[in-house]
C-alpha positions, 0 to 999 in steps of 0.5 A: 499499499502507498500513502500520499499525504498532502498539506494545503496551506490557505490559499495555496495549492496542496504540496506532498508532505509525506509519502509511505509505502508498505508491503503486503505484510504491513511493514514500512518499506519507504518513507519520504518527508517533503518541506512546504515547497515539495523538497525532500527533507528526509527518507528511510528505505526499509529491507525485510527478510523471508522471515519478516525480520528488518535486515537493512535501513538506509537514511537520507537527508535533504535532496537524497543525501545519504546519512547511513545505512544500517545492516542488522544480523540475526542469530536464532531469530534475534539480533546479534549485531548491527553494522552502520556504514557512512558516506566516508566509508567509515563503519560503526558495529553494534554487538549484541551480547545476550545471556539469561538475565542480561542484554549488552549492546556494545559499539566499537568503530571499524578499528575495535575502539570502544564508543559506548555500551548499553547494558540492560538487565532483565527479569522475565523479559523485562528491562529492570535496570539500564546503564549507558556507558560513554566513549570515555567509559564513564557512565552516562545514565543509570535507571532502575525500573520496578513493575507490579504484578501485571508487569506494568511499569510503576516507577523509574529511578534515575541514579547518578554515578555514585548510585544516588537518586537524582529523580524518579517518575512514578505511573499508575494504570486503570483496569484496561491497562491505561497509564492514567497518572504520571508523577515526576519526583524529586531526589527525595521523592516529593512530587514535582509535577503530575500528568493525568490521562482520562480514558473511556476503555482504550481510548484517551479522552483528556490529558491534563499536564502541567503546561498543556492539556488535550481533549478528544472526541470520538465517533464510531470509536474513531477520534473526530476532533482533538483540542490541544491547549498550549502553554501560552494559552492558544489552542490547536484544534484538529478535525479528522475525517475517514473514509468507509474503510475507516482510513483517515483522509483529512485533517483540518487544523486551526491555531487559535490565539490566546483569548480568541474564539474559534473562527474560520480564519484561524485555519492553518492548514489541511492535510489529506491522504490518499490511499493506493493498493 
């Protein structure tokens, strides 16, 4: 399937803003982003093997200039190595080292020089500890994750190089498994900020955060309107339309300044989506 996204600004012709292509299994095989003048800004090309595993990623920048190519190698169905090649012919290697209770990803240059590592400690497949080491072999970050009996992440602790708590995040869930509360805590685990989400079954209805809020309206279980109140008091409203296949075909976006009522003159842009088999 090919999906072409067009952007229309007021009193201007539509320009292509994104083209995404998928294979018969639903895998993204190509995506190109364009600027407001239809000029290519970035592109990704993906390749998959017969087991439906991603084996190659090509990344391009402005005017299709190559950024890098990543080759992904598997062993027993799991990633064992990534090789990243750059336009100057240099390469970076990521080695995946697994044990029963850990996964370590070690990055080296083509001469075998250490560039960094990520160590994940695992319990029942869940990451309970994550340690990042930089090219100077010093700790960049250290996270401790805690889970409940449903294997839902309920707390993340950020530790400094001395193992002392710097900051923490705590999460709560409803009976459907939706995350309904996110708390940011200081080093003494005192509340710094709270973000609350309201759901109806699995549909997000509202988000209240310290600096913004979101409200979403639905029809036939599909979002038809989203209203975001920004930190400066301005409001962004997006209306969604769908075809008979429940595919999104249009986004109409209004950007309303603080203190102003809704008016068609605040139409910012429209996005339209065209689907081709």
